[in-house]
C-alpha positions in Angstrom: 5.0 61.4 11.3 6.1 57.8 11.6 3.3 55.3 11.0 3.3 51.9 12.7 0.3 50.6 10.7 1.0 47.6 8.5 -1.2 46.0 5.8 -2.6 42.5 6.3 -0.4 41.3 3.3 2.7 42.1 5.3 1.8 39.9 8.3 3.5 36.5 8.0 1.9 34.5 10.8 -0.9 32.0 10.0 -4.4 31.5 11.3 -3.4 28.6 13.5 -0.9 30.9 15.2 -3.9 33.1 16.3 -5.5 30.0 17.6 -2.4 29.3 19.7 -2.5 32.8 21.2 -6.2 32.5 22.0 -5.8 29.1 23.6 -2.9 30.3 25.7 -4.9 33.3 26.9 -7.9 31.1 27.8 -5.8 28.4 29.5 -3.3 30.9 31.1 -0.7 28.3 30.3 1.3 27.3 27.2 1.3 23.7 28.5 -2.5 23.5 29.0 -3.0 25.3 25.7 -0.8 22.7 24.0 -2.8 19.8 25.5 -6.1 21.4 24.4 -4.8 21.7 20.8 -2.9 18.3 20.8 0.5 19.9 20.0 3.8 20.2 21.8 4.2 23.0 24.4 7.4 24.0 22.6 5.3 24.5 19.4 2.9 26.9 21.3 5.8 28.8 22.9 7.8 29.1 19.6 4.8 30.2 17.4 3.6 32.8 19.9 7.1 34.2 20.1 7.1 34.5 16.3 3.8 36.3 16.5 5.1 38.7 19.1 8.3 39.3 17.0 6.1 39.9 13.9 3.8 42.5 15.5 6.5 44.1 17.6 5.0 43.7 21.1 4.9 41.1 23.9 1.5 39.5 24.3 2.2 37.5 27.5 4.1 37.9 30.8 5.7 34.5 31.2 6.2 32.9 34.7 6.7 29.4 36.1 3.1 29.3 37.2 1.7 30.2 33.8 1.2 33.2 31.5 -0.9 36.4 31.8 -1.8 38.9 29.1 0.0 42.2 28.7 -2.0 45.4 27.9 -1.0 44.8 24.2 -2.0 41.2 24.6 -5.5 42.1 25.8 -6.1 44.4 22.9 -4.7 41.8 20.5 -6.9 39.0 21.9 -10.0 41.2 21.5 -9.3 41.8 17.8 -8.2 38.2 17.2 -11.4 36.8 18.6 -13.4 39.1 16.3 -11.3 38.0 13.4 -11.7 34.3 14.1 -15.5 34.9 14.6 -15.7 36.7 11.2 -13.8 34.0 9.5 -16.0 31.3 11.0 -19.2 33.2 9.9 -17.7 33.7 6.5 -17.0 30.0 6.2 -20.5 29.0 7.3 -22.0 31.6 5.1 -20.2 30.6 1.9 -20.7 26.9 2.8 -24.5 27.6 2.9 -24.3 29.3 -0.5 -22.3 26.3 -1.8 -25.1 23.9 -0.8 -27.8 26.3 -2.1 -29.4 27.0 1.3 -28.9 30.7 0.9 -28.2 32.9 -2.1 -29.8 34.8 -5.0 -31.6 33.5 -8.1 -32.5 35.9 -10.9 -35.4 34.6 -12.9 -36.6 35.7 -16.3 -40.3 35.5 -17.0 -42.5 35.9 -20.0 -45.5 34.0 -18.6 -47.9 34.9 -15.9 -47.2 33.9 -12.3 -50.9 34.1 -11.4 -51.3 30.3 -11.5 -50.0 27.3 -13.2 -46.5 25.7 -13.3 -44.5 28.8 -12.6 -46.7 29.7 -9.6 -46.4 26.3 -8.1 -42.7 26.0 -8.8 -41.7 29.3 -7.3 -44.0 29.1 -4.3 -42.7 25.6 -3.5 -39.1 26.6 -3.9 -39.5 29.8 -1.8 -41.2 27.8 1.0 -38.3 25.3 1.1 -35.5 27.9 0.7 -36.5 30.9 2.7 -33.0 32.3 2.7 -32.7 32.3 -1.1 -33.9 35.6 -2.6 -35.6 35.5 -6.0 -35.4 38.5 -8.3 -38.0 38.5 -11.1 -37.4 40.2 -14.5 -40.1 40.3 -17.1 -39.2 40.4 -20.8 -39.1 38.5 -24.1 -36.9 35.8 -25.3 -34.8 38.3 -27.2 -34.1 40.0 -23.9 -33.6 37.0 -21.7 -31.2 34.9 -23.8 -28.4 37.5 -23.9 -28.9 38.1 -20.2 -28.5 34.4 -19.5 -25.3 34.2 -21.5 -23.9 37.3 -19.7 -25.0 35.8 -16.3 -27.4 38.8 -15.6 -30.1 36.1 -15.4 -29.7 32.6 -13.8 -32.7 31.0 -15.6 -35.5 32.0 -17.8 -38.9 30.3 -18.5 -39.7 30.7 -22.2 -42.0 29.3 -24.8 -40.6 26.7 -27.1 -37.2 25.0 -26.8 -34.7 27.8 -27.3 -31.4 26.5 -28.8 -28.6 28.9 -28.1 -24.8 28.6 -27.7 -23.7 28.1 -24.1 -27.3 27.5 -22.9 -29.1 24.5 -21.8 -32.9 24.0 -22.2 -35.4 21.6 -20.7 -39.0 21.3 -21.6 -41.1 21.4 -18.4 -44.7 22.0 -19.2 -47.3 22.9 -21.8 -50.3 25.3 -21.9 -53.2 25.6 -24.2 -53.5 28.9 -26.2 -56.6 31.0 -25.4 -58.3 33.8 -27.3 -59.2 36.8 -25.1 -62.1 38.9 -26.3 -64.9 41.2 -25.1 -67.9 39.5 -23.6 -69.9 41.3 -26.3 -68.0 39.6 -29.1 -70.1 37.1 -31.1 -67.3 34.6 -30.8 -68.2 34.2 -27.1 -71.0 31.9 -28.3 -68.5 29.3 -29.5 -67.2 26.7 -27.1 -63.8 26.6 -28.9 -62.2 28.9 -31.4 -60.7 27.8 -34.7 -58.1 29.6 -36.8 -60.8 30.2 -39.5 -62.8 32.1 -37.0 -59.9 34.6 -36.6 -59.8 35.6 -40.3 -60.5 39.3 -40.8 -60.2 39.9 -37.1 -58.2 42.7 -35.5 -55.7 42.0 -32.8 -53.8 43.9 -30.1 -50.6 43.0 -28.4 -48.2 44.7 -25.9 -44.9 46.0 -27.1 -43.4 44.0 -24.3 -44.5 41.0 -22.2 -44.5 38.5 -25.0 -46.1 40.9 -27.5 -43.5 40.0 -30.2 -44.1 36.3 -29.7 -47.9 36.7 -30.0 -47.5 38.8 -33.1 -45.3 36.2 -34.8 -47.6 33.4 -33.7 -50.6 35.1 -35.3 -48.8 36.0 -38.5 -47.4 32.4 -38.9 -50.8 30.6 -38.5 -53.0 33.1 -40.3 -50.6 33.3 -43.2 -51.1 29.6 -43.7 -54.7 30.5 -44.4 -53.7 33.2 -46.8 -54.5 36.0 -44.5 -52.3 38.8 -43.2 -53.6 39.8 -39.7 -54.0 43.3 -38.5 -52.0 43.4 -35.3 -51.8 46.7 -33.4 -49.0 47.2 -30.9 -49.5 49.2 -27.7 -46.9 50.4 -25.2 -49.0 49.1 -22.3 -48.9 46.5 -19.6 -51.3 43.5 -19.5 -53.9 45.2 -17.4 -54.4 48.0 -19.9 -54.2 45.7 -22.8 -57.1 43.7 -21.4 -59.1 46.9 -20.9 -58.6 47.6 -24.6 -59.9 44.1 -25.4 -62.9 44.5 -23.0 -63.9 47.8 -24.6 -63.8 46.9 -28.2 -63.7 44.3 -30.9 -60.0 43.6 -30.8 -58.7 40.2 -29.8 -55.5 39.0 -28.3 -54.0 35.6 -27.5 -52.8 34.4 -24.1 -51.6 31.3 -22.4 -53.5 28.9 -20.1 -51.9 30.1 -16.9 -52.8 33.7 -17.5 -56.6 33.2 -17.5 -56.6 32.8 -13.7 -56.3 36.6 -13.7 -59.8 37.9 -14.4 -60.6 41.2 -16.1 -64.1 42.8 -16.2 -65.7 42.3 -19.6 -63.0 39.8 -20.9 -63.8 36.3 -21.9 -61.4 33.5 -22.7 -62.0 30.7 -25.3 -59.5 27.9 -26.1 -57.9 27.9 -29.5 -58.5 24.5 -30.9 -55.4 22.2 -31.1 -53.0 24.9 -30.1 -50.6 24.1 -27.2 -47.5 26.1 -26.2 -44.5 24.2 -24.8 -42.6 26.0 -22.1 -39.0 25.4 -21.1 -36.3 26.5 -18.7 -33.2 28.0 -20.3 -29.9 28.5 -18.4 -26.2 28.8 -19.0 -24.2 25.6 -18.8 -21.5 27.7 -17.2 -23.7 28.9 -14.4 -22.5 27.2 -11.1 -25.1 28.8 -8.8 -26.1 26.0 -6.5 -29.4 27.6 -5.7 -30.3 27.6 -9.4 -29.4 23.9 -9.6 -31.8 23.2 -6.8 -34.5 25.2 -8.5 -34.0 23.3 -11.8 -34.2 19.9 -9.9 -37.4 20.9 -8.3 -38.8 22.1 -11.7 -38.1 18.7 -13.2 -39.9 16.9 -10.3 -43.0 19.1 -10.6 -42.8 18.8 -14.4 -43.2 15.0 -14.2 -46.2 15.3 -12.0 -47.9 18.1 -14.0 -47.3 16.3 -17.3 -49.0 13.2 -15.9 -51.9 15.4 -14.9 -52.1 16.8 -18.4 -52.1 13.3 -20.0 -54.9 12.1 -17.7 -57.1 15.2 -18.2 -56.5 16.2 -21.8 -59.7 14.5 -22.9 -61.7 16.9 -20.7 -62.5 20.1 -22.4 -61.6 22.8 -21.7 -58.5 22.6 -19.4 -57.3 25.3 -17.2 -54.8 25.5 -14.4 -56.4 25.4 -11.0 -55.5 27.7 -8.1 -52.9 25.2 -6.8 -51.3 24.7 -10.2 -52.9 21.3 -10.9 -54.8 20.8 -14.1 -58.5 20.6 -13.7 -61.6 20.7 -15.9 -63.7 23.8 -15.4 -67.0 24.6 -17.2 -66.4 27.1 -19.9 -69.2 29.4 -18.7 -67.4 29.9 -15.4 -64.7 31.8 -17.3 -67.2 34.4 -18.4 -67.1 37.4 -16.1 -70.5 38.4 -17.4 -72.2 35.1 -16.2 
């Protein structure tokens, strides 16, 4: 059977030729179509004839009074209008992506979103960019850095300034380190914990969700005191880890933003002098405009929050408030048992 179908790559006329056909159909005249498009009537007539020759069918019945569509022309016009509409939508859609108004951002996290900088940043960004979808992936630095290089992640928020090839990093905020313990633990009586208080203590960490970072942090600081800590790893999420802490004598470390999430029987105490820097890490080859906007907003919020930290650091202890600002809160209010 002979097929009359032709692939789009075989068609030789241009998009402007379609516009000539549409204008002629709307104006029912080559002359009026030419006036509406600011071209010569002969150009309209010649280009439409080329389209007809290319597709193998007459689109118009020509007369001295004007032109009318043939049956083939009516069908062609219907599809041509759809094609022009799709192209217009595609242009506007991609243009919005290019300005960062719509799109997709894949964010790597290792810190809690319950409060603090991350919470304020992502809430503010989502409110201003409702058509940008944010996908969250939790993990550790060892997971996030390769994902950024391979463009499986757009940006990750990590502890420390992570130097890596093909990656950019910017310090955005800092959080105090807290010790999480059972409300029955004798360390609850202290207003602030020192490293010497943690000698001979047992610790628990998650195998994921920053567990490796916490383990290394404990080993490093306690080794300086000549002590090798007993750190047990559990394949559990944070909620279960905190239940383990609440039910026993095991301790764990957490960052300032995470203490907004309360767990029955768990008390938080600041670890004296310990502050964790957090940074954003992204690929210098990432040209996602939505990510650029997110990073710009992050730097604006960073300046404000760092000013807050400087003004309030003399007040003890410091915690992130519900809105993400730094505020002084009485230590007893952090006790679920009080």
